[in-house]
N, C-alpha and C positions, 0 to 999 in steps of 0.2 A: 596288639597288630590290627585284627579285624575292628577292633570300636575305633580304632585313631583316624581308617577309612573313610569311617560311618560320618566321623564329628566333622573329618573335611568334604564329603557332601552332602550333607546338611546343612552345614556354615555356607556351602562354598555348590547351591544344586547349578549353578554351570557346565561344571567340571562333570558333574552328572549326564547331563543335557549330551555331551558329547560321545560320554560313555557312552550313553543310551543308542544314539547315536551310528557310533562308534558297531557297540556289538549285534546289534542291530539288520544293520545293514551286512553285516559276515554273516549273520544267520540266517538270511534271508536271500543268499548268496546259493546254498546245500540246494542239492537239485534232490530230487528226489522221483529218475522216472522221468515221465510230463510236469510232476507236480515241483514247480517250484513258488516258496512261498512272497519271495519278494519284500525289499526293502520295508515297508512300510510296515504290513504284517510284523517282521521281524522288525524290527523296533517296536509297536506294538508291546509282544509278547517279554522282551526287553523292559520294555518302560515299566512292566506289571510286575516285573519277579527285583524291579531292582527301586520298586514303587513300594514295595511289605517293607522300607526300613525308615518310610515315612515323610519321605522330602519329596517338596513342592516348589516350582517354579509362580513367580506374579503372573496372574491373567492376563496382562500385560500382554505379554513375551506371547503368551497362546494367542489372542486372537489379534495383532500383530501379523503373525506369521502366515493364517489364515485365511486374513486377505490379500494378504499374497496369490499363497495358494487360487486362491478360488478367481479370482479375476486372471490368472493368470488360465490357471483352464475354461475359462472362455477368450477368451483373448489367442488362446494355439487354435479352437477349436470353433469357435466366429465365422472361417472362411466357409466349411465344408456345413457347418449348418445349416448356412443359410442356402448353400450350392443345392444342398438335399432337400430345397424346397419347389418340387416340381412333381412336375406327375409319377416320375420314376421313382424319384428318392420316395417321394410318400405313396407310394407302394410296398413299396418295399417297410418302410413309417411304418406300417400299418402293425407290423410285429410288435414293435415298441409301446404299440397300442396292450396288447398284451402284459405287460408292465402293472396294470390293475388289478389284476389280478395278484400280484406282490401284494397289494394295500388290504385286500378281500382275506387273504392265506393270513395277513399278520395278523387284522382285525380279528381274526377266527381265535389264535392262539394265544389274543391278548385275553380274550373272552373265554378258554376254554383252560388255561394259564392262570389264569387270571394274574399277566403281565402290568407291570407297569408303564409307564409312559418311554422310558428311557431304556428298559429293557427290549418293549417293542419295537422301539428305532433301530438299535443294535439289532436290534436280530434282521431288518427287512433292508441294514449294510451290509451285515456281515452273509446272508443269503446272498443279494446280488451282485454280490462281490463287489460294491463300490462306495471306498473308502470318502470319497468327500459325505455322502449323505451322514458318515459320525459327526459331521464340523457343518453339518447346516444344522443339525439336531441337534446338537448340544447348544448349539449358536438359539434355537427357538426355543430350546429348556434353558435358558438365561432371564428369557424375557419372561418366564412366569411368572406370576403373584405367588409365589410361595418362597417360604424362610429358606436364608441360604441354605443354611445346612440340607435340607431338602432336597433345592435344586445339586448341589454337591452330588446329593448319595445315583439322581437321576443321570448325571452326566457319567458319572461312577458304569451306570448301569449298561448306557448303551457303548460304552467303549469292550466294556466284560463280557457282554454278547456276541457285540462283533467280532474281537478275536476269538469269541467261541466257536459262530457259526462259517465267519468267512472260512476258514482249513476246508469244515466240508462244505458247505457248499462251492468253494473251488474244485475241491478233490470231482465233487458228482457232477459239474457242468464240465468238467475235463474228459471223463470217460463219456457221459453219456454223446456229447456233439460226436467224439472220432474214432468211438469204439459199438454202443449201443444205438445207434441214432441210425445208419447205416444198414446194419440187418434189421430196424424196422420197415426202412426203406426197400429192403432187398434188395440193395445194391451191393454192387464193390465197385466201392468210392472214388478206387483210385483209377478204374477204367470210365472209370463216371468223367471225373475232373480231364482225363487225358482224351476225350474223346470232346468234353467242352471246349477246351484248350485248341483245338485241331478245327473246331467248328466258327473260333472265334479268329478265325485267323494267325496262327501263335506256327513263328514261320520255322521249326528247329525238333527232330524227331524226340530229343531229351526237354522235358520244359524245364525243368529243373537249371537249366546251362541257358533257355532263352530265355528267365526272367530276370536272366542276370544281365548289369551293363553290358551291350557286346562292345572285343573291343577293336579302334578304330587308329587306323595306320593309312600313312602316307606311301605311293614309295613308287620311283620311277623309273621308265624302263627303252631301251633304246631299241628303237623301230628296224625290226627284218623282217618276218614272218607275216608282220599285222599289217605289210606295206597295201597301199590297197583299197583299205578300213574306211571309210565313216568312222565321222566322233558321230553321229549319230548312229550305226550300226552300232556300234561298240556299248553308245549308252542302252539302246536297248537289250542285247544282251547284259549285261550288266542290273538291271531295274535300276529299283530305288536302293538298292546293294551297296552300290559304286557310284562313282560317278570323277572325267577326265576332266581335269583341272586345268592344268596348264599342256603348253604343242608350245617344245620351240626348236625352232628349223635353221641351222645355219646360224644361232647366237643368236636368234632371234623370235621371239616370242610372238603368237597366231593368238588371232581369236578366234577362239573354241567355239564354233559351228556346226550343227549337224552335217551340210551337206564338207567339211571337210577333211578330206583325204589325205592321211596317214603314206607317207614319203619311206623309204632307206634313210639310216641314220637321224630322222625322226626323236625327239627326249617327250618323252609321255611323261605327266605326273601323275597317279590317282589316289584318289582317296577315298574308301569306306571298310566293310567290316571286313579286317581279319580273312574268315571265311568267302569272302567274294572275290580277295584280293592272288588268292595261292595261285589260283590259273590262267590269271590273269598277262602271262608270260608268254602259253600259248599261242594266246591272241597276239602278241605280239611283237615280244621280245626277249632278249637276256634285261632282266634287270641288271640294275646301274646303280652303285654306292653313291658316288656326284652330283648332286647337288648342290651346287653354286649355281649354276642356270636359273633356281629358282630362287624366288623368294616369296613365295607362296608363305600368310602366316591364318595357321590355321589353328584354331583353340573349340575352348568345350567351356560353354555358356548358361542360367541357368537363367527363366523365361516364366515368369506366371502366366499362368494360362487368363486374361480376362478381359477379349474381345468377343463380344453378345455372340456372335455370327458361330462360333465353335461352341457353344454347347450343347450340348446333346450329342453330338455330331461325334465318328468314329475315327479312331488313331489315323488308318491307312488314306482319308479323305483331304485332313489335315496336308498330309507328307505329299497326296499330289498337288495342293499345293504351294507347299514351299520351294525354292529353289533345291534344282537337282541335285547340287554336290551338299547341301545340307542333311544330316543324319536327324533324325529323335533316339537317343541310345539313351533314351530312359523318362520316366516321368512318378514321380510322386505326391502322392496326396496323404496331407494327414499323416504326414512320417513316413507314411508307408510306401515303400517301390514297389508301384503298380507292375503286373504282368506286363510286357508288350506283345499284346496281339491285338492284329487288327483293329478290332470289334471296338473297341477299347471305347468307351466313350466320357467324351473330356469332360469334365465340369470345371463351373468359376473356382481359380486357387487351385489347380490344377501346375506342379511345379515342372517344369520341364529343360532336360537335358537335353543341348542344341550341339548339336560341333560340326565344323565345317568350315570353308572361308574365313575370314574377320568379314568381311565388305555381304559375304551375302549373304550372313549369319547374322550380321545389322536387320538385313529386309527384312527377315524373318521373325523376326523378335519384332517390328514392326505389325508384322501380318499375324499375331500371337497377343501378345499382351506386351508389356514392361517386361524392359532385367531384371532381373534379385539382384539388390544392394549388397554385396557380400563387405558385415562390416558390420562389429565388437563394440558400438557402441550404443548403449542405449538412450531414450528418448524419457529420463526418469522422469518428467514433467506433467510426458503424455499421462504415462501410467499409475503417477498418482491422482490424475483428475478423473483417474476414469474409476481409481478405486477409493475417491471420497463419494465423489456419482451416487456411486453403488451403496455407501455407505447411507448414505442420503437417502435415497430410493427404499431401501429395507425398512428406517424407521418409521415408512407408515403401515400400519395395518386395516382390514377389512373385513368385515359377514361374508362369510361364505353358505349363505343356508344355514346361519345359524349358529354359526363354526366359526370364531374367534379364528384369523391366518394375517400371518404376515412371511412376507421373504425374508424380513430380517438378515442380516449384515450380511453374510454367507450368500445368499438370494440375490440381491440385490447388487452386488460386488460383480456375481457369476450374471448375470441380464447386461452390464456393462464392457466387462469382461468382452460378449457375443458381441457387442456393438461394435466394439471399438477394436477389437482382430477382422471384423467385416470390414472397419472403416479403412483398415492398413493395406486389408488384401486388394482393395482398391486401389490404392496410393500409393503400390511397391516401392516407387521410386520416389518416398517422403522417409525418411529413416529413420522407425520406429522401434522397437522392442523386434532383436533378435531372437530368434531359433534358440538356440544355445543358450540364452539369458532367458528364457521362455523357461524352457526346457530346469537352469537350475532354482526359476520361483519357486514351481510346481513340488519338483522332486522335493528341494530345504525348506518350502512351508507347509503338508504336509507333514512332512517327516517330524518336523519341532513339533508341528499340532501338536501330533499325535502323540508326540515322544510325554507334554507337558501332560495333556489328559491320561495317558497311562501310570505316568506319576503320580497326578492326583488321587487315579481311580487304584491304585495301592492296595493298601490297606484292603476294599470295600470287597473287590472281586476273588475273592475266597466266599465269601457269603451267598456271589451269588451263584456260585457252579453247588456249592453245598446243596443251595433252595430248589436248583429243579439238575440237578442233576442228568441223566442223556435228552433228556425232554428235552431241550436246546439245540442240541446239535441232529437229535430229528427231528424234528420242525423247520431245522434249518435245509439240509437236504432235500425235505418238500416244497420251499420255498421258491428253490433255486431249479431243480425238476419238472416242478408243476409247470408253469407259466412256457419254458421251454417246450415240453412235450404237445399245448398248444398250438405254440409259433409252427411246432414239429408238424403240426396237423395242418396250418390257416394254408404255411408258405408251398406246402406239396399239395395236395386237393383243390386249394382256392384258389391260391398265386401261379399252382403251375412253375416252381423255380423247379431252375435243377441242385440235384443235391449237393455238391460244392459251392455252388452261390446258397444255397436256404443254410446251408451249416453255418458258414461262415459269418453269414446273419445273426445268425443265436449266436454265438459267440460273442458278436459286437451289443446284438440286445443286452448281453449277460456285461456287458465292457471287459470283459477276461482276454488278453493277453494268453495269457496259456492256452486259453483255448482254443483258440486262432492255431497259435501253434499245432499244437497234436491235431488239431483239423489239416494242415498247412502238411504234417509228415504222413496224415494217413493216405492225403488225397497223392501228394506229389508232386505238388505242381502248385503255385501261387493263384491260381483261378477263384479260393476261396475269399480275398479280401473284395473278391469283385460284391462281396454281401456284403462283409467288416464292414466297411469304414462309411456305409450309407448307418444304417443299425447305430454302428458303435456313437458314433458325429449327434446321432438323434439322443441318446436313449443317453450318453456322455449331461447332457441336457437333462431331461425329462425327469433321471433319479434324485441327483442334490436337490431339488426344487421338492424334491415329494419326503426329502427329512421336516422340515416345516408342517407339512399335513398331514403324514404319519401321529406328531409328538398330536395334534390339533383333535385330531380323530382318536387317538386310545384316551385322549380323557375324556372326548366325551362318549365312548363306550365305559371307560369306570367310569364318571357321574349316572350311566343309562343305570346301573347294575344295582 
């Protein structure tokens, strides 16, 4: 029975591919406390196991899916990458320069342990918990002037070293950022996060509740106790939390102006946050359900911020300039829901969720940027042109300090993805590649690439494990923790960053979403995201480009020995 199954998998390797994807993502969803391997690492483990059966897919499958992944990675991160190339972004981006220490540590391990180029690249990818480095490094190795068998062995070593060091690097960075570093800083992380939240204008006692999208409602009241009150007086009481949208008197809609005084029997439509409208009945009168006199259309709309005058300014400043009936009920940055605090600094490409009457929302959109087009259609021509241009750019090579260096297919597609994504953020009204399609390209592209490489590397994996034993896991922990510790010192002593922002920035520097989740859980609110999004956007570009560089440098070290 087993032999028959193996024969089927060997004759139809595409079945083995989907088997690996299925098992790998199921394994990756298993959670061990704050640790979760994720679908990519789970897929790699499954591929290495199934790969022991001698199953291999054609290299063209691997290359196509890798190009889809790396282009989508750049495309999704382009807007935030370029948005962070300002004074504040570059200030936090200094932490990403610490990743140069990773190169030094990996090269030191290469000398001490006599690592080959493939193992060195896999060590860096795993310890830095950046799967994209596997792709750019294996792509660079494929361009080396070496026999095919040696290239296959080096590529297998990339994957095996990555699989070994990733688990230990992931656990190490989660533990140190959420547990060890707060102790070293001698701070109560939850108290510091709460203090920062209030300092930045977080308006709720419960930061976690405030970080969620507020519930918006519209209510109609019949004026009794509120007779004689003016609309201006009510607006002052409600602040930016709610607004008087319509007033109907004797069946006629009145112009809502600050000096309009209410009379007994007036019907008043108030729109805003539920918490702000709870006690409005005490100001006006009884709430009633008959809304036939009101034909106001209220909508929730997403708009991308691309008006230069708002970049670097606080959310409160923007809200004060918007029509009073329009509420900002959410801000997303690089796919992450940002904390709704008054001092949240806006960046190009931020997606704001606006709520209010349709005419006022339309005016607000014109002030902020462009309406986000909700479409499921993808411009395949646009994406294909970007990948084609990236492959062309990656075909060029140059010598840096005597070291042959080439971006390769992966580096070229990453750069064109950044450029095309940035262009799309400036022209969101033009149909391009929707976020859901990008997510599928990234997830399926990387998972399939990892599965193909893992299947091909299965037979050689055990040999590498036997050769180095516990040395690789220990070095992987060092490569993960040492740069993070340096960043802790730089961020605390030199940049004077608040503890929640600093720890979030370190998690982003490591491109570690599990570390961010652990830090947020320890902090009790979303303030670590303020540091995470900047360093994550920069490291997501810098680390993949290190793949070809570590291959070149490790080769130079080997030849020098």
